[in-house]
C-alpha positions, 0 to 999 in steps of 0.5 A, spaced: 530 505 488 535 511 488 528 515 484 523 512 489 518 518 492 515 520 497 507 521 497 501 522 500 498 524 495 491 520 494 491 521 486 498 519 485 498 513 489 492 510 486 494 511 479 501 509 480 498 503 483 493 501 477 499 503 473 502 497 475 497 492 477 498 494 484 491 494 489 490 496 496 491 490 502 493 488 508 497 483 510 493 477 513 494 475 520 497 482 522 489 484 524 489 488 531 484 486 535 479 484 530 478 490 528 481 489 521 487 493 521 493 490 519 499 491 516 498 496 509 501 494 502 500 495 496 500 488 492 501 486 486 497 480 485 499 478 478 506 478 480 506 475 486 506 467 488 502 469 495 496 471 494 493 468 500 498 472 504 494 479 502 487 481 503 484 486 498 482 492 501 478 498 499 482 505 497 477 508 502 479 504 508 487 504 505 487 511 505 484 512 511 489 508 515 495 512 511 491 518 514 490 516 521 497 513 522 501 519 519 504 515 513 507 516 506 508 511 500 515 511 498 514 509 490 519 508 484 516 510 477 520 505 474 518 499 477 513 496 482 517 497 488 513 501 494 513 501 502 509 504 506 513 509 511 512 514 516 511 521 513 516 524 517 
């Protein structure tokens, strides 16, 4: 994880995720007041036993949430480690 990089670049995030088999998702059960918002995540369906805990969303919705909440994605170029973090 020492090589993880914070990014807000949509192209970079999407390419990294797709290269590693990831999809944009929210954790089910974390939606706020039925608005469909939830805890954002890049999910790796082929590497997870808990597929039922995640709901895939569009890249458009994922990036809209990142922008609205001023978030970034921490990415490790060598692994599937990612984390949604504040931009600051």
